[in-house]
C-alpha positions in Angstrom: -64.8 -58.0 -128.4 -65.8 -61.0 -126.2 -66.5 -61.0 -122.5 -63.1 -62.7 -121.8 -61.4 -59.6 -123.3 -63.1 -57.1 -120.9 -60.8 -55.6 -118.3 -63.4 -56.3 -115.6 -63.5 -60.0 -116.2 -66.6 -60.3 -118.3 -69.9 -61.4 -116.8 -73.1 -59.4 -116.7 -74.7 -56.8 -114.4 -73.1 -56.4 -111.0 -70.2 -58.8 -111.8 -69.2 -56.6 -114.8 -69.2 -53.3 -112.8 -66.0 -51.6 -111.7 -65.0 -53.0 -108.2 -65.2 -49.5 -106.7 -68.8 -49.1 -108.0 -69.7 -52.5 -106.5 -68.4 -51.4 -103.1 -70.4 -48.2 -103.2 -73.6 -50.1 -104.0 -73.0 -52.8 -101.4 -72.3 -50.1 -98.8 -75.6 -48.4 -99.5 -77.4 -51.8 -99.0 -75.6 -52.3 -95.7 -76.5 -48.8 -94.5 -80.1 -49.3 -95.5 -80.3 -52.6 -93.6 -78.9 -51.0 -90.4 -81.2 -48.0 -90.8 -84.3 -50.2 -91.1 -83.2 -52.5 -88.3 -82.8 -55.6 -90.5 -79.0 -55.9 -90.2 -77.7 -58.6 -87.9 -75.6 -57.5 -85.0 -73.3 -60.3 -83.6 -73.0 -60.6 -79.9 -69.6 -61.4 -78.5 -70.8 -65.0 -77.8 -72.0 -65.4 -81.4 -68.7 -64.1 -82.7 -66.8 -66.5 -80.4 -69.0 -69.5 -81.6 -68.4 -68.5 -85.3 -64.7 -68.4 -84.7 -64.6 -71.8 -83.0 -66.7 -73.3 -85.9 -64.3 -71.8 -88.5 -61.3 -73.1 -86.7 -62.7 -76.6 -86.4 -63.6 -76.7 -90.1 -60.1 -75.7 -91.2 -58.2 -78.2 -89.0 -58.9 -81.0 -91.5 -57.4 -79.0 -94.4 -53.8 -78.4 -93.3 -50.9 -77.5 -95.6 -48.8 -80.4 -96.8 -45.9 -80.7 -94.3 -42.3 -80.8 -95.5 -41.3 -84.3 -94.6 -37.7 -85.3 -95.0 -37.0 -88.0 -97.6 -35.1 -90.8 -95.8 
């Protein structure tokens, strides 16, 4: 059996794990970061700035508009 035939999409290590198992492991990492004080806590101003930046970046990539053929 090749990697392409695997139900989890192939790959190695973390990428090959069951998605639920990946979430469990990632959750433990997040909990540990918060417990140790290393996790970043966004302020409302930082969140606002990130939202503005994302909106500006996506403006150039609009969906093709349906133009009428005259």
